[in-house]
C-alpha positions as CSV (number, residue, x, y, z in Angstrom):
1,M,-31.7,-5.1,-12.5
2,K,-30.0,-2.3,-14.4
3,K,-26.6,-3.7,-13.4
4,L,-27.6,-7.2,-14.6
5,I,-28.7,-5.8,-18.0
6,L,-25.6,-3.7,-18.3
7,T,-23.3,-6.6,-17.4
8,M,-25.0,-8.9,-19.9
9,A,-24.8,-6.2,-22.7
10,I,-21.0,-5.8,-22.0
11,A,-20.6,-9.6,-22.0
12,V,-22.4,-9.9,-25.3
13,M,-20.3,-7.1,-26.9
14,G,-17.1,-8.8,-25.6
15,F,-18.0,-12.2,-27.0
16,T,-19.0,-10.6,-30.3
17,A,-15.6,-8.9,-30.6
18,A,-13.8,-12.1,-29.7
19,F,-15.6,-14.1,-32.3
20,A,-15.3,-11.5,-35.0
21,Q,-11.6,-12.2,-35.5
22,D,-10.6,-13.5,-38.9
23,S,-10.6,-17.3,-38.8
24,T,-10.1,-17.9,-42.5
25,K,-6.4,-18.6,-42.2
26,R,-5.6,-22.1,-43.2
27,A,-3.5,-24.2,-41.0
28,R,0.0,-24.8,-42.4
29,R,0.7,-28.4,-43.2
30,P,4.2,-29.6,-42.3
31,M,6.3,-30.2,-45.4
32,A,7.3,-33.9,-45.9
33,N,11.0,-34.4,-45.6
34,L,11.7,-36.3,-48.8
35,T,15.0,-37.8,-49.9
36,A,16.7,-36.8,-53.1
37,E,15.5,-40.0,-54.8
38,Q,11.9,-39.4,-53.7
39,R,11.9,-35.8,-54.9
40,A,13.4,-37.0,-58.3
41,E,10.7,-39.7,-58.6
42,K,8.0,-37.2,-57.7
43,A,9.2,-34.7,-60.3
44,T,9.6,-37.4,-62.9
45,G,6.1,-38.7,-62.3
46,M,4.6,-35.2,-62.6
47,M,6.5,-34.6,-65.8
48,D,5.4,-38.0,-67.1
49,K,1.8,-37.2,-66.3
50,K,1.9,-33.7,-67.9
51,L,4.2,-34.4,-70.9
52,S,3.5,-38.0,-71.7
53,L,7.2,-39.1,-71.6
54,T,8.5,-42.2,-73.3
55,A,10.3,-44.9,-71.3
56,D,13.7,-43.7,-72.5
57,Q,12.8,-40.0,-71.7
58,K,11.5,-41.0,-68.3
59,Q,14.9,-42.6,-67.4
60,K,16.9,-39.6,-68.6
61,V,14.6,-37.2,-66.8
62,Y,14.9,-39.2,-63.6
63,A,18.7,-39.1,-63.9
64,I,18.7,-35.3,-64.4
65,E,16.2,-34.7,-61.5
66,L,18.2,-37.0,-59.2
67,N,21.4,-35.1,-60.0
68,R,19.6,-31.8,-59.4
69,A,18.1,-33.0,-56.1
70,K,21.4,-34.3,-54.8
71,K,23.2,-31.0,-55.7
72,M,20.4,-29.0,-54.0
73,D,20.8,-31.1,-50.9
74,A,24.5,-30.4,-50.9
75,F,23.8,-26.6,-51.2
76,R,21.3,-26.8,-48.3
77,T,23.6,-28.6,-45.9
78,E,26.2,-25.8,-46.2
79,D,26.2,-23.0,-43.7
80,R,24.1,-19.9,-44.4
81,A,27.0,-17.6,-45.2
82,A,28.3,-19.9,-47.8
83,M,24.8,-20.4,-49.2
84,K,24.4,-16.7,-50.1
85,G,27.8,-16.7,-51.8
86,K,26.9,-19.7,-53.9
87,M,23.6,-18.4,-55.2
88,K,25.2,-17.9,-58.7
89,D,26.4,-21.5,-58.7
90,R,22.9,-22.7,-57.7
91,K,21.3,-20.7,-60.5
92,A,23.9,-21.9,-63.0
93,E,23.1,-25.5,-62.0
94,M,19.4,-25.0,-62.4
95,E,19.9,-23.5,-65.9
96,K,22.1,-26.5,-66.8
97,S,19.5,-29.0,-65.7
98,K,16.8,-27.1,-67.6
99,A,18.9,-27.1,-70.7
100,D,19.5,-30.9,-70.3
101,L,15.8,-31.4,-70.0
102,D,15.1,-29.4,-73.1
103,N,17.6,-31.6,-75.0
104,I,15.6,-34.7,-74.1
105,L,12.1,-33.4,-74.8
106,T,10.3,-33.0,-78.1
107,A,9.2,-29.6,-79.4
108,E,5.6,-30.2,-78.3
109,Q,6.7,-31.4,-74.9
110,K,9.0,-28.3,-74.5
111,T,6.1,-25.9,-75.2
112,K,3.9,-27.7,-72.6
113,L,6.8,-27.6,-70.1
114,D,7.4,-23.9,-70.7
115,A,3.7,-23.2,-70.2
116,F,3.7,-25.2,-67.0
117,R,6.8,-23.3,-65.8
118,A,5.2,-19.9,-66.6
119,E,2.1,-20.9,-64.7
120,A,4.1,-22.1,-61.7
121,K,6.1,-18.9,-61.7
122,E,3.0,-16.7,-61.8
123,K,1.4,-18.8,-59.0
124,G,4.6,-18.5,-56.9
125,G,4.7,-14.8,-57.4
126,Q,1.1,-14.4,-56.2
127,M,1.9,-16.5,-53.1
128,R,5.0,-14.4,-52.3
129,K,3.1,-11.2,-52.9
130,G,0.7,-11.8,-50.0
131,M,3.2,-13.3,-47.6
132,G,4.0,-11.3,-44.4
133,R,2.3,-8.1,-45.2
134,G,-0.9,-8.6,-43.3
135,K,-4.3,-7.4,-44.4
136,R,-4.3,-3.9,-45.8
137,D,-7.4,-1.7,-46.0
138,K,-8.8,-1.7,-49.5
139,A,-10.8,1.0,-51.1
140,P,-14.5,0.5,-50.4
141,V,-16.4,-1.1,-53.2
142,V,-19.1,1.2,-54.5
143,S,-22.0,-0.6,-56.0
144,N,-23.5,2.4,-57.7
145,P,-20.8,4.8,-58.7
146,P,-21.8,8.4,-59.4
147,A,-22.4,9.2,-63.1
148,Q,-19.6,11.0,-64.9
149,G,-20.5,14.1,-66.7
């Protein structure tokens, strides 16, 4: 009888430890493999929705986004060693397309776009901050801290 109770207690503890693992991680969705035209259309649609572009602006933005997407595809198809060396070229190309977009947009649209870019940059920084570091122990939360004095 004692062996049965002891075996059951060990089994319960083992199952408890097994199910206590963190299961809050989200499953990663596979990224859609879009063509340059699809990425340009998606970016243009998003800008149209956020910035209320005119028809003329929409055409110009699509042309800029398509050009950017094709150049990024060309950069991605190169080998890894060449990619690191061309980082300055990629950055210069991105700045050029940003400048072209700023020439097309009105002042109000520029401020909206800058706010959107800043928000996206902050969000990306937060995502990168937590990547690959695992969970670190945090300081315990004290609900009633001792009084100072």
